[in-house]
C-alpha positions as CSV (number, residue, x, y, z in Angstrom):
1,X,-14.9,133.6,7.8
2,X,-16.6,135.8,5.2
3,X,-17.1,139.5,5.0
4,X,-20.6,140.9,4.3
5,X,-21.5,143.3,1.6
6,X,-23.0,146.6,2.8
7,X,-26.2,148.4,2.0
8,X,-26.7,152.1,2.9
9,X,-30.1,152.8,1.4
10,X,-33.5,151.3,1.0
11,X,-32.9,150.9,-2.8
12,X,-29.7,148.8,-2.1
13,X,-31.7,146.5,0.2
14,X,-34.5,146.2,-2.4
15,X,-31.9,145.4,-5.1
16,X,-30.4,142.7,-2.8
17,X,-33.8,141.1,-2.2
18,X,-34.6,141.3,-5.9
19,X,-31.4,139.4,-6.8
20,X,-32.2,136.7,-4.3
21,X,-35.7,136.4,-5.6
22,X,-34.7,136.2,-9.2
23,X,-31.8,133.8,-8.7
24,X,-33.9,131.4,-6.7
25,X,-37.0,132.0,-8.7
26,X,-39.2,132.6,-5.6
27,X,-41.7,135.3,-5.0
28,X,-41.2,136.4,-1.4
29,X,-38.1,135.1,0.4
30,X,-37.9,134.8,4.1
31,X,-34.9,136.3,5.8
32,X,-33.3,136.0,9.3
33,X,-32.9,139.5,10.6
34,X,-30.3,140.3,13.3
35,X,-28.5,143.3,14.8
36,X,-25.0,143.8,13.6
37,X,-22.9,143.9,16.7
38,X,-20.0,146.4,16.9
39,X,-17.3,144.1,18.4
40,X,-14.8,141.4,17.3
41,X,-15.9,138.4,15.2
42,X,-14.6,135.1,16.5
43,X,-14.8,131.4,15.7
44,X,-15.4,128.8,18.5
45,X,-14.6,125.1,17.8
46,X,-16.2,122.4,19.8
47,X,-15.3,118.7,19.7
48,X,-17.8,116.2,21.3
49,X,-19.4,119.1,23.1
50,X,-16.3,120.7,24.6
51,X,-14.7,123.9,23.6
52,X,-11.2,123.3,22.2
53,X,-10.1,126.4,20.2
54,X,-11.1,130.0,19.5
55,X,-9.7,132.4,16.9
56,X,-10.3,135.9,15.6
57,X,-11.5,136.4,12.0
58,X,-8.0,137.7,10.9
59,X,-7.8,137.8,7.1
60,X,-10.7,135.4,6.8
61,X,-8.6,132.2,6.5
62,X,-6.0,132.7,9.3
63,X,-6.8,134.4,12.6
64,X,-5.2,134.8,16.0
65,X,-5.5,131.9,18.5
66,X,-7.2,133.5,21.5
67,X,-8.5,130.3,23.2
68,X,-7.1,131.0,26.6
69,X,-8.7,134.4,26.7
70,X,-12.1,133.2,25.4
71,X,-12.1,130.7,28.3
72,X,-12.3,133.6,30.7
73,X,-15.6,135.0,29.2
74,X,-18.6,133.6,31.1
75,X,-20.9,133.8,28.1
76,X,-18.7,131.4,26.1
77,X,-19.8,127.8,27.0
78,X,-16.9,125.5,27.8
79,X,-19.2,122.4,27.6
80,X,-22.4,122.3,25.6
81,X,-25.8,121.6,27.3
82,X,-28.2,118.9,26.3
83,X,-27.2,116.3,23.7
84,X,-27.2,115.6,20.0
85,X,-24.4,117.9,19.1
86,X,-22.2,117.2,16.0
87,X,-18.8,115.6,16.6
88,X,-17.3,118.9,15.5
89,X,-19.2,122.2,15.8
90,X,-17.8,125.6,14.8
91,X,-19.9,128.5,16.1
92,X,-19.3,132.0,15.0
93,X,-20.3,135.2,16.8
94,X,-19.2,138.5,18.3
95,X,-17.3,139.3,21.4
96,X,-18.4,142.8,22.6
97,X,-18.3,145.0,25.7
98,X,-21.7,146.1,27.0
99,X,-22.0,149.8,27.5
100,X,-22.6,149.5,31.3
101,X,-19.4,147.4,31.7
102,X,-17.5,149.9,29.6
103,X,-18.6,152.8,31.7
104,X,-18.0,151.0,35.0
105,X,-14.5,150.0,33.9
106,X,-13.7,153.6,32.9
107,X,-15.1,155.0,36.2
108,X,-12.7,152.7,38.1
109,X,-9.8,153.8,35.8
110,X,-10.5,157.5,36.3
111,X,-10.3,156.9,40.1
112,X,-7.1,154.9,39.9
113,X,-4.7,157.9,39.8
114,X,-3.3,156.7,36.5
115,X,-2.7,153.1,37.4
116,X,-5.4,152.0,35.0
117,X,-5.8,153.5,31.6
118,X,-9.4,154.3,30.5
119,X,-10.7,152.5,27.4
120,X,-11.4,154.5,24.3
121,X,-14.7,152.9,23.1
122,X,-16.5,149.6,23.5
123,X,-15.5,148.1,20.2
124,X,-11.7,148.8,20.5
125,X,-11.9,147.8,24.2
126,X,-13.4,144.4,23.2
127,X,-10.8,143.8,20.5
128,X,-7.9,144.9,22.7
129,X,-9.1,142.9,25.7
130,X,-9.4,139.7,23.7
131,X,-5.9,140.1,22.3
132,X,-4.2,140.5,25.7
133,X,-1.1,138.2,26.1
134,X,-2.1,137.5,29.7
135,X,-5.6,135.9,30.1
136,X,-5.8,137.3,33.6
137,X,-6.1,140.7,32.2
138,X,-8.9,139.6,29.8
139,X,-10.7,138.1,32.7
140,X,-10.9,141.5,34.4
141,X,-12.6,143.0,31.4
142,X,-16.4,143.0,31.1
143,X,-16.7,141.1,27.9
144,X,-19.8,139.3,26.5
145,X,-20.6,137.1,23.5
146,X,-23.5,136.5,21.1
147,X,-23.6,133.6,18.6
148,X,-24.9,134.3,15.1
149,X,-23.6,131.7,12.6
150,X,-22.2,128.2,12.0
151,X,-19.0,127.3,10.4
152,X,-17.7,123.7,10.1
153,X,-20.1,120.9,11.2
154,X,-18.9,117.2,11.1
155,X,-20.7,114.1,12.3
156,X,-23.8,113.9,14.4
157,X,-27.4,113.9,13.2
158,X,-27.2,117.1,11.2
159,X,-28.5,120.6,11.9
160,X,-31.8,122.4,11.1
161,X,-32.7,123.4,7.6
162,X,-33.0,127.2,8.3
163,X,-30.8,129.8,9.9
164,X,-33.4,130.9,12.4
165,X,-33.9,127.3,13.6
166,X,-30.1,126.9,13.8
167,X,-29.9,129.8,16.2
168,X,-32.6,128.3,18.4
169,X,-30.7,125.0,18.5
170,X,-27.5,126.9,19.4
171,X,-29.3,128.6,22.2
172,X,-30.6,125.3,23.5
173,X,-27.0,124.1,23.6
174,X,-26.0,127.0,25.8
175,X,-24.9,129.8,23.4
176,X,-26.2,133.3,24.0
177,X,-28.4,134.5,21.0
178,X,-29.7,138.0,20.8
179,X,-33.4,138.5,21.7
180,X,-33.5,140.9,18.8
181,X,-33.1,138.2,16.2
182,X,-36.2,137.5,14.1
183,X,-37.5,136.7,10.6
184,X,-38.9,139.1,8.0
185,X,-40.6,138.5,4.6
186,X,-39.2,140.3,1.6
187,X,-37.7,143.8,1.3
188,X,-40.6,145.4,3.1
189,X,-40.2,143.2,6.1
190,X,-36.5,143.8,6.2
191,X,-36.8,147.5,6.0
192,X,-39.5,147.5,8.8
193,X,-37.1,145.6,11.0
194,X,-34.3,148.1,10.2
195,X,-36.6,151.0,11.3
196,X,-37.6,149.2,14.5
197,X,-34.0,148.4,15.6
198,X,-32.9,151.9,14.5
199,X,-35.4,153.4,16.9
200,X,-34.1,151.3,19.8
201,X,-30.4,151.8,18.9
202,X,-29.5,154.4,21.5
203,X,-31.3,152.5,24.3
204,X,-29.7,149.2,23.7
205,X,-27.2,147.9,26.3
206,X,-24.5,147.4,23.6
207,X,-23.3,149.1,20.4
208,X,-24.6,148.1,17.0
209,X,-23.7,149.6,13.6
210,X,-26.6,148.2,11.5
211,X,-28.6,145.1,11.0
212,X,-28.0,141.9,8.9
213,X,-30.4,140.2,6.6
214,X,-29.6,136.5,5.8
215,X,-31.7,134.2,3.6
216,X,-33.3,131.9,6.1
217,X,-33.3,128.8,4.0
218,X,-29.9,127.1,4.2
219,X,-30.3,125.2,0.9
220,X,-31.0,128.5,-0.8
221,X,-27.9,129.9,0.7
222,X,-25.8,127.1,-0.7
223,X,-27.5,127.6,-4.1
224,X,-26.7,131.3,-4.2
225,X,-23.1,130.8,-3.1
226,X,-20.6,133.6,-3.0
227,X,-18.8,136.4,-4.9
228,X,-15.2,136.2,-3.8
229,X,-15.5,136.2,0.0
230,X,-18.9,137.9,0.1
231,X,-22.1,135.8,0.3
232,X,-24.9,136.5,-2.2
233,X,-27.4,135.5,0.4
234,X,-26.7,138.1,3.2
235,X,-26.1,141.8,3.5
236,X,-25.4,144.3,6.3
237,X,-27.7,147.3,6.2
238,X,-25.6,150.0,8.0
239,X,-26.9,152.8,10.3
240,X,-25.6,156.3,9.9
241,X,-22.3,156.7,11.7
242,X,-22.3,158.1,15.2
């Protein structure tokens, strides 16, 4: 599982888009644009439509097996809907704690006379909840999940040719996909999306720390490749820290 490079200014986003444009020799690339969730990245492996294993990102190559805990999260499908899935399907996404669930849990904790410890913030709460040794504890935590990428795919009829269409297919198979996901053309479109999401940030029901731009064309992604563990075809545009 890769780590994204970061952009903190409009100039850095424009430079990223220019590099994509020049390397692929295209005029106005289309990007999938998505919120960057502030939670814990995970990998979900499905075999013949059934969930068999889940792991954290770890160091990118080896993570923690948290399968039993992931099975307690209602948003993680244990069996895929529909048909036509690959024999092996690895879906990547983010486990997070919605703000309302975080506040409700802490309200209960504060009223427990010290029997329950309040959670510090939603991000740490999501990570700590998923790493519990006892899945029964995880089951009591208000965790949610959004899918945002593919990993390994084996067998079947293949997947769509674009990232945005892939997310629609994952949603049809039962994975939650954020309603804030969209597409944008060129640097101007990406920056407009950043401004729109930034204006909504405080009112969203979950924490985000930026947005992510991914080249929508998957063949173009493969052509661009990677620098170390960082893809050349994607970047995270971070919001100012809160």
